[in-house]
Structures are given as C-alpha cells and as structure tokens.
ChimeraX commands (.cxc) that place a marker at each C-alpha (Angstrom):
marker #1 position -15.57,-10.18,-28.99 radius 0.5
marker #1 position -14.19,-13.72,-29.16 radius 0.5
marker #1 position -11.87,-15.10,-26.28 radius 0.5
marker #1 position -8.79,-14.99,-28.54 radius 0.5
marker #1 position -8.66,-11.38,-29.60 radius 0.5
marker #1 position -9.59,-10.27,-26.16 radius 0.5
marker #1 position -6.78,-12.37,-24.68 radius 0.5
marker #1 position -4.18,-10.94,-27.09 radius 0.5
marker #1 position -5.45,-7.32,-26.41 radius 0.5
marker #1 position -5.01,-7.89,-22.53 radius 0.5
marker #1 position -1.44,-9.24,-22.98 radius 0.5
marker #1 position -0.51,-6.31,-25.30 radius 0.5
marker #1 position -1.92,-3.90,-22.78 radius 0.5
marker #1 position 0.18,-5.53,-19.90 radius 0.5
marker #1 position 3.25,-5.22,-22.14 radius 0.5
marker #1 position 2.51,-1.65,-23.07 radius 0.5
marker #1 position 2.14,-0.64,-19.27 radius 0.5
marker #1 position 5.31,-2.23,-18.32 radius 0.5
marker #1 position 7.11,-0.81,-21.28 radius 0.5
marker #1 position 5.89,2.57,-20.37 radius 0.5
marker #1 position 6.93,2.24,-16.76 radius 0.5
marker #1 position 10.39,1.22,-17.80 radius 0.5
marker #1 position 10.62,4.16,-20.02 radius 0.5
marker #1 position 9.83,6.51,-17.17 radius 0.5
marker #1 position 12.46,4.79,-14.96 radius 0.5
marker #1 position 14.99,4.97,-17.56 radius 0.5
marker #1 position 14.44,8.67,-18.14 radius 0.5
marker #1 position 14.80,9.54,-14.36 radius 0.5
marker #1 position 18.34,10.67,-13.50 radius 0.5
marker #1 position 20.55,8.56,-11.46 radius 0.5
marker #1 position 21.41,4.82,-11.57 radius 0.5
marker #1 position 19.22,2.13,-13.08 radius 0.5
marker #1 position 18.84,-1.52,-12.30 radius 0.5
marker #1 position 21.60,-4.27,-12.56 radius 0.5
marker #1 position 22.07,-6.06,-15.70 radius 0.5
marker #1 position 21.00,-9.76,-15.56 radius 0.5
marker #1 position 23.22,-12.51,-14.24 radius 0.5
marker #1 position 21.68,-15.08,-16.49 radius 0.5
marker #1 position 18.83,-15.42,-19.00 radius 0.5
marker #1 position 16.34,-18.07,-19.96 radius 0.5
marker #1 position 16.51,-17.98,-23.68 radius 0.5
marker #1 position 14.03,-20.64,-24.96 radius 0.5
marker #1 position 12.61,-22.20,-26.34 radius 0.5
marker #1 position 9.08,-21.20,-26.84 radius 0.5
marker #1 position 6.38,-23.74,-25.48 radius 0.5
marker #1 position 9.21,-25.64,-23.96 radius 0.5
marker #1 position 8.60,-25.04,-20.19 radius 0.5
marker #1 position 10.24,-21.56,-19.80 radius 0.5
marker #1 position 7.28,-20.25,-17.78 radius 0.5
marker #1 position 7.65,-23.01,-15.26 radius 0.5
marker #1 position 11.33,-22.65,-14.92 radius 0.5
marker #1 position 10.96,-18.96,-14.57 radius 0.5
marker #1 position 8.63,-19.53,-11.60 radius 0.5
marker #1 position 10.89,-21.90,-9.91 radius 0.5
marker #1 position 14.00,-19.60,-10.32 radius 0.5
marker #1 position 12.15,-16.57,-9.08 radius 0.5
marker #1 position 11.11,-18.29,-5.95 radius 0.5
marker #1 position 14.86,-19.03,-5.03 radius 0.5
marker #1 position 15.72,-16.64,-2.13 radius 0.5
marker #1 position 18.89,-15.47,-3.82 radius 0.5
marker #1 position 17.40,-14.64,-7.15 radius 0.5
marker #1 position 15.38,-11.59,-8.27 radius 0.5
marker #1 position 13.46,-11.55,-11.49 radius 0.5
marker #1 position 12.76,-8.66,-13.90 radius 0.5
marker #1 position 9.63,-6.88,-13.74 radius 0.5
marker #1 position 7.96,-9.35,-16.15 radius 0.5
marker #1 position 8.50,-12.44,-18.36 radius 0.5
marker #1 position 9.55,-11.79,-21.86 radius 0.5
marker #1 position 11.17,-8.26,-21.81 radius 0.5
marker #1 position 12.38,-9.10,-25.55 radius 0.5
marker #1 position 14.91,-6.42,-25.18 radius 0.5
marker #1 position 17.67,-8.09,-27.26 radius 0.5
marker #1 position 14.96,-9.20,-30.11 radius 0.5
marker #1 position 12.05,-6.89,-30.47 radius 0.5
marker #1 position 12.92,-3.81,-28.29 radius 0.5
marker #1 position 16.78,-3.54,-28.87 radius 0.5
marker #1 position 16.27,0.02,-30.09 radius 0.5
marker #1 position 15.22,1.19,-26.85 radius 0.5
marker #1 position 18.47,1.36,-25.35 radius 0.5
marker #1 position 20.35,-0.18,-22.37 radius 0.5
marker #1 position 18.74,2.12,-19.90 radius 0.5
marker #1 position 15.27,0.89,-20.85 radius 0.5
marker #1 position 16.51,-2.58,-20.35 radius 0.5
marker #1 position 18.08,-2.00,-16.94 radius 0.5
marker #1 position 14.89,-0.19,-15.85 radius 0.5
marker #1 position 13.20,-3.70,-15.77 radius 0.5
marker #1 position 15.63,-4.85,-13.02 radius 0.5
marker #1 position 16.41,-4.13,-9.37 radius 0.5
marker #1 position 19.51,-2.42,-8.17 radius 0.5
marker #1 position 22.51,-4.53,-7.72 radius 0.5
marker #1 position 22.72,-6.50,-4.30 radius 0.5
marker #1 position 25.71,-8.43,-2.98 radius 0.5
marker #1 position 25.01,-12.29,-3.08 radius 0.5
marker #1 position 21.88,-11.89,-5.26 radius 0.5
marker #1 position 21.43,-12.69,-8.96 radius 0.5
marker #1 position 18.77,-11.36,-11.17 radius 0.5
marker #1 position 17.43,-12.68,-14.49 radius 0.5
marker #1 position 14.76,-12.60,-17.16 radius 0.5
marker #1 position 13.16,-15.11,-19.55 radius 0.5
marker #1 position 12.36,-14.41,-23.22 radius 0.5
marker #1 position 11.88,-17.56,-25.14 radius 0.5
marker #1 position 12.16,-15.75,-28.62 radius 0.5
marker #1 position 16.03,-15.07,-27.79 radius 0.5
marker #1 position 16.93,-18.70,-28.73 radius 0.5
marker #1 position 15.50,-18.42,-32.26 radius 0.5
marker #1 position 16.05,-14.76,-33.28 radius 0.5
marker #1 position 19.32,-14.70,-35.48 radius 0.5
marker #1 position 20.73,-11.45,-34.22 radius 0.5
marker #1 position 20.21,-12.00,-30.45 radius 0.5
marker #1 position 23.36,-13.95,-29.48 radius 0.5
marker #1 position 25.79,-11.29,-30.96 radius 0.5
marker #1 position 23.77,-8.54,-29.02 radius 0.5
marker #1 position 23.54,-10.59,-25.81 radius 0.5
marker #1 position 27.54,-11.38,-26.06 radius 0.5
marker #1 position 28.17,-7.72,-26.36 radius 0.5
marker #1 position 26.12,-6.46,-23.29 radius 0.5
marker #1 position 26.47,-9.64,-21.06 radius 0.5
marker #1 position 29.93,-10.90,-21.57 radius 0.5
marker #1 position 29.88,-12.76,-18.26 radius 0.5
marker #1 position 26.22,-13.91,-18.09 radius 0.5
marker #1 position 25.10,-17.59,-18.16 radius 0.5
marker #1 position 22.08,-18.91,-20.23 radius 0.5
marker #1 position 19.63,-21.77,-19.86 radius 0.5
marker #1 position 17.70,-23.33,-22.73 radius 0.5
marker #1 position 14.90,-25.80,-22.73 radius 0.5
marker #1 position 14.15,-28.10,-25.77 radius 0.5
marker #1 position 11.15,-30.07,-26.31 radius 0.5
marker #1 position 10.23,-32.75,-28.77 radius 0.5
marker #1 position 10.10,-30.57,-31.95 radius 0.5
marker #1 position 6.86,-32.36,-33.23 radius 0.5
marker #1 position 4.92,-31.51,-29.97 radius 0.5
marker #1 position 6.47,-28.02,-29.70 radius 0.5
marker #1 position 5.43,-27.17,-33.08 radius 0.5
marker #1 position 1.70,-28.28,-32.56 radius 0.5
marker #1 position 1.66,-26.51,-29.25 radius 0.5
marker #1 position 2.94,-23.30,-30.85 radius 0.5
marker #1 position 0.33,-23.68,-33.60 radius 0.5
marker #1 position -2.48,-23.77,-30.97 radius 0.5
marker #1 position -0.78,-21.10,-28.95 radius 0.5
marker #1 position -0.79,-18.65,-32.06 radius 0.5
marker #1 position -4.26,-19.69,-33.04 radius 0.5
marker #1 position -5.48,-18.91,-29.52 radius 0.5
marker #1 position -4.63,-15.23,-30.12 radius 0.5
marker #1 position -6.67,-15.15,-33.35 radius 0.5
marker #1 position -3.42,-14.81,-35.14 radius 0.5
marker #1 position -3.71,-18.02,-37.33 radius 0.5
marker #1 position -6.51,-18.43,-39.94 radius 0.5
marker #1 position -5.00,-21.64,-41.37 radius 0.5
marker #1 position -5.23,-25.32,-40.34 radius 0.5
marker #1 position -2.24,-26.79,-38.82 radius 0.5
marker #1 position -1.15,-28.73,-42.06 radius 0.5
marker #1 position -1.63,-25.53,-44.36 radius 0.5
marker #1 position 0.18,-23.50,-41.76 radius 0.5
marker #1 position 3.11,-25.74,-42.01 radius 0.5
marker #1 position 2.89,-25.84,-45.78 radius 0.5
marker #1 position 2.77,-21.96,-45.89 radius 0.5
marker #1 position 5.68,-21.62,-43.23 radius 0.5
marker #1 position 8.71,-21.23,-45.62 radius 0.5
marker #1 position 6.94,-18.53,-47.73 radius 0.5
marker #1 position 5.47,-16.79,-44.89 radius 0.5
marker #1 position 8.94,-16.43,-43.28 radius 0.5
marker #1 position 10.82,-15.70,-46.40 radius 0.5
marker #1 position 8.44,-12.94,-47.25 radius 0.5
marker #1 position 8.59,-11.34,-43.96 radius 0.5
marker #1 position 12.37,-11.36,-43.86 radius 0.5
marker #1 position 12.97,-9.60,-47.02 radius 0.5
marker #1 position 13.98,-6.45,-45.14 radius 0.5
marker #1 position 15.74,-8.22,-42.40 radius 0.5
marker #1 position 14.92,-9.88,-39.11 radius 0.5
marker #1 position 14.13,-6.69,-37.18 radius 0.5
marker #1 position 11.10,-5.34,-38.83 radius 0.5
marker #1 position 7.66,-5.48,-37.36 radius 0.5
marker #1 position 6.56,-7.98,-40.07 radius 0.5
marker #1 position 9.67,-10.08,-39.38 radius 0.5
marker #1 position 9.03,-10.13,-35.70 radius 0.5
marker #1 position 5.46,-10.92,-36.31 radius 0.5
marker #1 position 6.06,-14.03,-38.70 radius 0.5
marker #1 position 9.30,-15.35,-36.75 radius 0.5
marker #1 position 7.20,-15.18,-33.45 radius 0.5
marker #1 position 4.01,-16.61,-34.72 radius 0.5
marker #1 position 4.46,-18.80,-37.76 radius 0.5
marker #1 position 7.86,-20.42,-37.17 radius 0.5
marker #1 position 6.25,-23.87,-36.16 radius 0.5
marker #1 position 8.88,-26.08,-37.87 radius 0.5
marker #1 position 11.74,-23.60,-37.82 radius 0.5
marker #1 position 11.87,-23.20,-34.22 radius 0.5
marker #1 position 12.23,-26.96,-33.82 radius 0.5
marker #1 position 15.43,-27.11,-35.70 radius 0.5
marker #1 position 17.41,-26.57,-32.70 radius 0.5
marker #1 position 21.12,-27.39,-33.63 radius 0.5
marker #1 position 21.35,-24.27,-36.04 radius 0.5
marker #1 position 19.98,-21.99,-33.30 radius 0.5
marker #1 position 22.44,-23.28,-30.62 radius 0.5
marker #1 position 25.29,-23.11,-33.09 radius 0.5
marker #1 position 24.60,-19.41,-33.45 radius 0.5
marker #1 position 24.85,-18.98,-29.72 radius 0.5
marker #1 position 27.94,-21.17,-29.56 radius 0.5
marker #1 position 29.69,-18.91,-32.10 radius 0.5
marker #1 position 29.19,-16.02,-29.69 radius 0.5
marker #1 position 30.02,-17.51,-26.39 radius 0.5
marker #1 position 31.76,-20.47,-24.53 radius 0.5
marker #1 position 29.83,-23.57,-24.45 radius 0.5
marker #1 position 30.07,-23.94,-20.67 radius 0.5
marker #1 position 27.98,-20.81,-20.27 radius 0.5
marker #1 position 24.85,-22.24,-21.88 radius 0.5
marker #1 position 23.01,-24.98,-20.08 radius 0.5
marker #1 position 20.57,-27.13,-22.12 radius 0.5
marker #1 position 17.69,-29.10,-20.77 radius 0.5
marker #1 position 15.30,-31.53,-22.41 radius 0.5
marker #1 position 11.79,-30.25,-21.52 radius 0.5
marker #1 position 10.82,-33.84,-20.97 radius 0.5
marker #1 position 13.37,-34.03,-18.15 radius 0.5
marker #1 position 12.05,-31.05,-16.50 radius 0.5
marker #1 position 8.41,-32.43,-16.69 radius 0.5
marker #1 position 9.41,-35.94,-15.53 radius 0.5
marker #1 position 11.64,-34.88,-12.36 radius 0.5
marker #1 position 11.48,-31.10,-11.99 radius 0.5
marker #1 position 13.43,-31.33,-8.69 radius 0.5
marker #1 position 16.48,-33.03,-10.44 radius 0.5
marker #1 position 16.27,-30.65,-13.35 radius 0.5
marker #1 position 16.02,-27.51,-11.03 radius 0.5
marker #1 position 18.85,-28.66,-9.02 radius 0.5
marker #1 position 21.02,-29.11,-12.08 radius 0.5
marker #1 position 20.13,-25.57,-13.08 radius 0.5
marker #1 position 21.11,-24.21,-9.62 radius 0.5
marker #1 position 24.37,-25.79,-9.84 radius 0.5
marker #1 position 25.05,-24.48,-13.24 radius 0.5
marker #1 position 24.30,-20.85,-12.03 radius 0.5
marker #1 position 26.13,-21.37,-8.87 radius 0.5
marker #1 position 23.16,-20.84,-6.50 radius 0.5
marker #1 position 22.70,-22.50,-3.28 radius 0.5
marker #1 position 20.36,-25.69,-3.17 radius 0.5
marker #1 position 16.66,-24.77,-2.68 radius 0.5
marker #1 position 13.42,-26.35,-3.15 radius 0.5
marker #1 position 10.30,-24.18,-4.08 radius 0.5
marker #1 position 7.12,-24.91,-2.29 radius 0.5
marker #1 position 5.71,-26.68,-5.29 radius 0.5
marker #1 position 7.00,-27.66,-8.89 radius 0.5
marker #1 position 3.52,-26.86,-10.50 radius 0.5
marker #1 position 3.32,-26.74,-14.25 radius 0.5
marker #1 position 2.92,-22.98,-15.33 radius 0.5
marker #1 position 1.54,-22.78,-18.99 radius 0.5
marker #1 position -1.41,-21.23,-20.63 radius 0.5
marker #1 position -3.10,-24.13,-22.32 radius 0.5
marker #1 position -4.41,-23.55,-25.80 radius 0.5
marker #1 position -5.94,-26.78,-26.74 radius 0.5
marker #1 position -9.14,-26.23,-28.57 radius 0.5
marker #1 position -10.53,-29.77,-28.77 radius 0.5
marker #1 position -10.04,-32.31,-31.69 radius 0.5
marker #1 position -6.25,-32.49,-32.43 radius 0.5
marker #1 position -5.06,-31.62,-36.08 radius 0.5
marker #1 position -1.84,-33.51,-35.26 radius 0.5
marker #1 position -2.89,-36.53,-37.25 radius 0.5
marker #1 position -0.73,-39.76,-37.15 radius 0.5
marker #1 position 0.33,-38.90,-40.87 radius 0.5
marker #1 position 1.15,-35.27,-40.10 radius 0.5
marker #1 position 3.11,-36.60,-36.89 radius 0.5
marker #1 position 4.99,-38.96,-39.01 radius 0.5
marker #1 position 5.81,-36.33,-41.60 radius 0.5
marker #1 position 7.14,-33.95,-38.89 radius 0.5
marker #1 position 9.11,-36.67,-37.31 radius 0.5
marker #1 position 10.71,-37.37,-40.64 radius 0.5
marker #1 position 11.50,-33.73,-41.24 radius 0.5
marker #1 position 13.13,-33.28,-37.93 radius 0.5
marker #1 position 15.05,-36.56,-37.75 radius 0.5
marker #1 position 18.24,-35.24,-39.46 radius 0.5
marker #1 position 18.13,-32.04,-37.26 radius 0.5
marker #1 position 17.68,-34.16,-34.11 radius 0.5
marker #1 position 20.68,-36.26,-35.07 radius 0.5
marker #1 position 22.81,-33.07,-35.69 radius 0.5
marker #1 position 21.61,-31.74,-32.09 radius 0.5
marker #1 position 22.59,-35.03,-30.40 radius 0.5
marker #1 position 26.02,-34.81,-32.04 radius 0.5
marker #1 position 26.29,-31.24,-30.97 radius 0.5
marker #1 position 25.35,-31.72,-27.39 radius 0.5
marker #1 position 26.91,-35.27,-27.04 radius 0.5
marker #1 position 23.52,-36.59,-26.19 radius 0.5
marker #1 position 22.96,-40.35,-26.84 radius 0.5
marker #1 position 19.55,-39.52,-28.21 radius 0.5
marker #1 position 16.90,-36.74,-28.42 radius 0.5
marker #1 position 13.49,-37.69,-29.17 radius 0.5
marker link #1:1,2 radius 0.2
marker link #1:2,3 radius 0.2
marker link #1:3,4 radius 0.2
marker link #1:4,5 radius 0.2
marker link #1:5,6 radius 0.2
marker link #1:6,7 radius 0.2
marker link #1:7,8 radius 0.2
marker link #1:8,9 radius 0.2
marker link #1:9,10 radius 0.2
marker link #1:10,11 radius 0.2
marker link #1:11,12 radius 0.2
marker link #1:12,13 radius 0.2
marker link #1:13,14 radius 0.2
marker link #1:14,15 radius 0.2
marker link #1:15,16 radius 0.2
marker link #1:16,17 radius 0.2
marker link #1:17,18 radius 0.2
marker link #1:18,19 radius 0.2
marker link #1:19,20 radius 0.2
marker link #1:20,21 radius 0.2
marker link #1:21,22 radius 0.2
marker link #1:22,23 radius 0.2
marker link #1:23,24 radius 0.2
marker link #1:24,25 radius 0.2
marker link #1:25,26 radius 0.2
marker link #1:26,27 radius 0.2
marker link #1:27,28 radius 0.2
marker link #1:28,29 radius 0.2
marker link #1:29,30 radius 0.2
marker link #1:30,31 radius 0.2
marker link #1:31,32 radius 0.2
marker link #1:32,33 radius 0.2
marker link #1:33,34 radius 0.2
marker link #1:34,35 radius 0.2
marker link #1:35,36 radius 0.2
marker link #1:36,37 radius 0.2
marker link #1:37,38 radius 0.2
marker link #1:38,39 radius 0.2
marker link #1:39,40 radius 0.2
marker link #1:40,41 radius 0.2
marker link #1:41,42 radius 0.2
marker link #1:42,43 radius 0.2
marker link #1:43,44 radius 0.2
marker link #1:44,45 radius 0.2
marker link #1:45,46 radius 0.2
marker link #1:46,47 radius 0.2
marker link #1:47,48 radius 0.2
marker link #1:48,49 radius 0.2
marker link #1:49,50 radius 0.2
marker link #1:50,51 radius 0.2
marker link #1:51,52 radius 0.2
marker link #1:52,53 radius 0.2
marker link #1:53,54 radius 0.2
marker link #1:54,55 radius 0.2
marker link #1:55,56 radius 0.2
marker link #1:56,57 radius 0.2
marker link #1:57,58 radius 0.2
marker link #1:58,59 radius 0.2
marker link #1:59,60 radius 0.2
marker link #1:60,61 radius 0.2
marker link #1:61,62 radius 0.2
marker link #1:62,63 radius 0.2
marker link #1:63,64 radius 0.2
marker link #1:64,65 radius 0.2
marker link #1:65,66 radius 0.2
marker link #1:66,67 radius 0.2
marker link #1:67,68 radius 0.2
marker link #1:68,69 radius 0.2
marker link #1:69,70 radius 0.2
marker link #1:70,71 radius 0.2
marker link #1:71,72 radius 0.2
marker link #1:72,73 radius 0.2
marker link #1:73,74 radius 0.2
marker link #1:74,75 radius 0.2
marker link #1:75,76 radius 0.2
marker link #1:76,77 radius 0.2
marker link #1:77,78 radius 0.2
marker link #1:78,79 radius 0.2
marker link #1:79,80 radius 0.2
marker link #1:80,81 radius 0.2
marker link #1:81,82 radius 0.2
marker link #1:82,83 radius 0.2
marker link #1:83,84 radius 0.2
marker link #1:84,85 radius 0.2
marker link #1:85,86 radius 0.2
marker link #1:86,87 radius 0.2
marker link #1:87,88 radius 0.2
marker link #1:88,89 radius 0.2
marker link #1:89,90 radius 0.2
marker link #1:90,91 radius 0.2
marker link #1:91,92 radius 0.2
marker link #1:92,93 radius 0.2
marker link #1:93,94 radius 0.2
marker link #1:94,95 radius 0.2
marker link #1:95,96 radius 0.2
marker link #1:96,97 radius 0.2
marker link #1:97,98 radius 0.2
marker link #1:98,99 radius 0.2
marker link #1:99,100 radius 0.2
marker link #1:100,101 radius 0.2
marker link #1:101,102 radius 0.2
marker link #1:102,103 radius 0.2
marker link #1:103,104 radius 0.2
marker link #1:104,105 radius 0.2
marker link #1:105,106 radius 0.2
marker link #1:106,107 radius 0.2
marker link #1:107,108 radius 0.2
marker link #1:108,109 radius 0.2
marker link #1:109,110 radius 0.2
marker link #1:110,111 radius 0.2
marker link #1:111,112 radius 0.2
marker link #1:112,113 radius 0.2
marker link #1:113,114 radius 0.2
marker link #1:114,115 radius 0.2
marker link #1:115,116 radius 0.2
marker link #1:116,117 radius 0.2
marker link #1:117,118 radius 0.2
marker link #1:118,119 radius 0.2
marker link #1:119,120 radius 0.2
marker link #1:120,121 radius 0.2
marker link #1:121,122 radius 0.2
marker link #1:122,123 radius 0.2
marker link #1:123,124 radius 0.2
marker link #1:124,125 radius 0.2
marker link #1:125,126 radius 0.2
marker link #1:126,127 radius 0.2
marker link #1:127,128 radius 0.2
marker link #1:128,129 radius 0.2
marker link #1:129,130 radius 0.2
marker link #1:130,131 radius 0.2
marker link #1:131,132 radius 0.2
marker link #1:132,133 radius 0.2
marker link #1:133,134 radius 0.2
marker link #1:134,135 radius 0.2
marker link #1:135,136 radius 0.2
marker link #1:136,137 radius 0.2
marker link #1:137,138 radius 0.2
marker link #1:138,139 radius 0.2
marker link #1:139,140 radius 0.2
marker link #1:140,141 radius 0.2
marker link #1:141,142 radius 0.2
marker link #1:142,143 radius 0.2
marker link #1:143,144 radius 0.2
marker link #1:144,145 radius 0.2
marker link #1:145,146 radius 0.2
marker link #1:146,147 radius 0.2
marker link #1:147,148 radius 0.2
marker link #1:148,149 radius 0.2
marker link #1:149,150 radius 0.2
marker link #1:150,151 radius 0.2
marker link #1:151,152 radius 0.2
marker link #1:152,153 radius 0.2
marker link #1:153,154 radius 0.2
marker link #1:154,155 radius 0.2
marker link #1:155,156 radius 0.2
marker link #1:156,157 radius 0.2
marker link #1:157,158 radius 0.2
marker link #1:158,159 radius 0.2
marker link #1:159,160 radius 0.2
marker link #1:160,161 radius 0.2
marker link #1:161,162 radius 0.2
marker link #1:162,163 radius 0.2
marker link #1:163,164 radius 0.2
marker link #1:164,165 radius 0.2
marker link #1:165,166 radius 0.2
marker link #1:166,167 radius 0.2
marker link #1:167,168 radius 0.2
marker link #1:168,169 radius 0.2
marker link #1:169,170 radius 0.2
marker link #1:170,171 radius 0.2
marker link #1:171,172 radius 0.2
marker link #1:172,173 radius 0.2
marker link #1:173,174 radius 0.2
marker link #1:174,175 radius 0.2
marker link #1:175,176 radius 0.2
marker link #1:176,177 radius 0.2
marker link #1:177,178 radius 0.2
marker link #1:178,179 radius 0.2
marker link #1:179,180 radius 0.2
marker link #1:180,181 radius 0.2
marker link #1:181,182 radius 0.2
marker link #1:182,183 radius 0.2
marker link #1:183,184 radius 0.2
marker link #1:184,185 radius 0.2
marker link #1:185,186 radius 0.2
marker link #1:186,187 radius 0.2
marker link #1:187,188 radius 0.2
marker link #1:188,189 radius 0.2
marker link #1:189,190 radius 0.2
marker link #1:190,191 radius 0.2
marker link #1:191,192 radius 0.2
marker link #1:192,193 radius 0.2
marker link #1:193,194 radius 0.2
marker link #1:194,195 radius 0.2
marker link #1:195,196 radius 0.2
marker link #1:196,197 radius 0.2
marker link #1:197,198 radius 0.2
marker link #1:198,199 radius 0.2
marker link #1:199,200 radius 0.2
marker link #1:200,201 radius 0.2
marker link #1:201,202 radius 0.2
marker link #1:202,203 radius 0.2
marker link #1:203,204 radius 0.2
marker link #1:204,205 radius 0.2
marker link #1:205,206 radius 0.2
marker link #1:206,207 radius 0.2
marker link #1:207,208 radius 0.2
marker link #1:208,209 radius 0.2
marker link #1:209,210 radius 0.2
marker link #1:210,211 radius 0.2
marker link #1:211,212 radius 0.2
marker link #1:212,213 radius 0.2
marker link #1:213,214 radius 0.2
marker link #1:214,215 radius 0.2
marker link #1:215,216 radius 0.2
marker link #1:216,217 radius 0.2
marker link #1:217,218 radius 0.2
marker link #1:218,219 radius 0.2
marker link #1:219,220 radius 0.2
marker link #1:220,221 radius 0.2
marker link #1:221,222 radius 0.2
marker link #1:222,223 radius 0.2
marker link #1:223,224 radius 0.2
marker link #1:224,225 radius 0.2
marker link #1:225,226 radius 0.2
marker link #1:226,227 radius 0.2
marker link #1:227,228 radius 0.2
marker link #1:228,229 radius 0.2
marker link #1:229,230 radius 0.2
marker link #1:230,231 radius 0.2
marker link #1:231,232 radius 0.2
marker link #1:232,233 radius 0.2
marker link #1:233,234 radius 0.2
marker link #1:234,235 radius 0.2
marker link #1:235,236 radius 0.2
marker link #1:236,237 radius 0.2
marker link #1:237,238 radius 0.2
marker link #1:238,239 radius 0.2
marker link #1:239,240 radius 0.2
marker link #1:240,241 radius 0.2
marker link #1:241,242 radius 0.2
marker link #1:242,243 radius 0.2
marker link #1:243,244 radius 0.2
marker link #1:244,245 radius 0.2
marker link #1:245,246 radius 0.2
marker link #1:246,247 radius 0.2
marker link #1:247,248 radius 0.2
marker link #1:248,249 radius 0.2
marker link #1:249,250 radius 0.2
marker link #1:250,251 radius 0.2
marker link #1:251,252 radius 0.2
marker link #1:252,253 radius 0.2
marker link #1:253,254 radius 0.2
marker link #1:254,255 radius 0.2
marker link #1:255,256 radius 0.2
marker link #1:256,257 radius 0.2
marker link #1:257,258 radius 0.2
marker link #1:258,259 radius 0.2
marker link #1:259,260 radius 0.2
marker link #1:260,261 radius 0.2
marker link #1:261,262 radius 0.2
marker link #1:262,263 radius 0.2
marker link #1:263,264 radius 0.2
marker link #1:264,265 radius 0.2
marker link #1:265,266 radius 0.2
marker link #1:266,267 radius 0.2
marker link #1:267,268 radius 0.2
marker link #1:268,269 radius 0.2
marker link #1:269,270 radius 0.2
marker link #1:270,271 radius 0.2
marker link #1:271,272 radius 0.2
marker link #1:272,273 radius 0.2
marker link #1:273,274 radius 0.2
marker link #1:274,275 radius 0.2
marker link #1:275,276 radius 0.2
marker link #1:276,277 radius 0.2
marker link #1:277,278 radius 0.2
marker link #1:278,279 radius 0.2
marker link #1:279,280 radius 0.2
marker link #1:280,281 radius 0.2
view
C-alpha cells in the first residue's frame, strides 16, 4: 500500500474512534461538556494547526478532544450532545475551543454557529490565496484523492463543485468536493467572510494574515489573546505545526502563478476593502 492511502486510512480511523467515544459520552445520562467560547474557523492550509497548538498551551484554555470536530459542517446531524461530548465541563475562568478550518468555507456553517454560540468569538487565518491553493492541492494529493495535475484540477474545479452541489452542500459528495477540490474557491475570502458578517457582529471575528503569524508569531498570538480577553502568555515554543505534503518538483509554474494571481486580484481588492486593510498579497 502506498503512503498516501495508508495516511488517509489512519486519519479516518482516528476520527472514527473519536466520534464513537463522543457518541458514548453523549448517550451517558447527566451533563455533558461546555460549549466552546471561541472557534478557529479557517482557512485550510493557513496555519490553523499552529495557532491551535499555541492556544491549547495557554493555562486558561482547554481544547476539545481533537482538532477538526466539523460539527457545524460535516457532523451537524449528530446533535448538540454529541458536540458537547468533545469538550470538558464548564470551569470558572477557563475558556474552551475547537478548530475546524472547513467552517470558514462551508456556506451553512455561519448560521448554524450563530444559532448555537450567540456569544462566542471567532478567529480566521488568511494566507496568500495562490500559495494556499497549491498547498491545498498537495494536501489532497498526499491522501491519494487527486489524480489530476494542478493545472487540470484548477480547470476542472468549477465543474467538480457544481456537480457535487446539485443536491445541496450537506451531502457526502458535496463535503468531499468542497473539502478536497476547492483550490481556488477557498481563496476567495471576501465572499466567505461576508457570510459570517451577515450572521454576527464584526467585532466578534478576528482576522489574521497567515504571513503575519509566520513572520512574528509572538505578536500575532498576543493580538489573539487580547481579542479573546485571555491573560498574556508565551508558549515554550512557536514551532510551526503542519503536515508537509510537498512531493518534489513544483507544479506551480510561473505562468500558472500569474494566472492565479490575476484570478484572485479582484477578490483580494474586495477583501482589503471589507477589512480596511491597506493591501493583501
């Protein structure tokens, strides 16, 4: 068996075990865990795993049982008790959270989150969409899910997503396509943030450029702590946490990079206006 299918199988097994345990806890009579105080909502391949580690290290923060619970996207039908079963009981002076990068992109998540977590806060990381798209492609390919070249996958993206969404965004086919083949779509950040802003006050969503987190993680982390009203804290290390998926010679050719940059240019301008940023990438 090649490394890619084996890696995907291990990840699926881990998620299945975690979900089964949550079902067992949810079925047990009595109180379940607290609802989260904040969420890291995305984006995918933008540094969410690193930020998750940094926040989980804070003494006043308790993370959910695992990253990417995907309750508001993939597992919403399992019910609130299932979701709560992934969190510790409430504790005075402590905050709890989870991180699911798919939340930023899935169209039905903002309304679901607003209904269940009316006072929660949210953090979103946004990376250069050209770099993010190629990193996403490598990630999908590393799991053995992408047979196409990067150029062909981009060309096929609109048709793939449209076909998968014929019966709505919550079918298994839709989740598979939206999570794995949305290389360009996920980089059109403004339209995703606008869906969130339609459901909650802007001051409850903190947006960070991934490049700022990479360049000065201590400063970016301190900003997040202030936003979440957590006490100042410095983790032992600001190591990068990511599963590298580079498989050799880059398929992001200069021409393809230029084409993607041209595609994203109006969307980046729209994002800069939305966030009042002087520039994006």
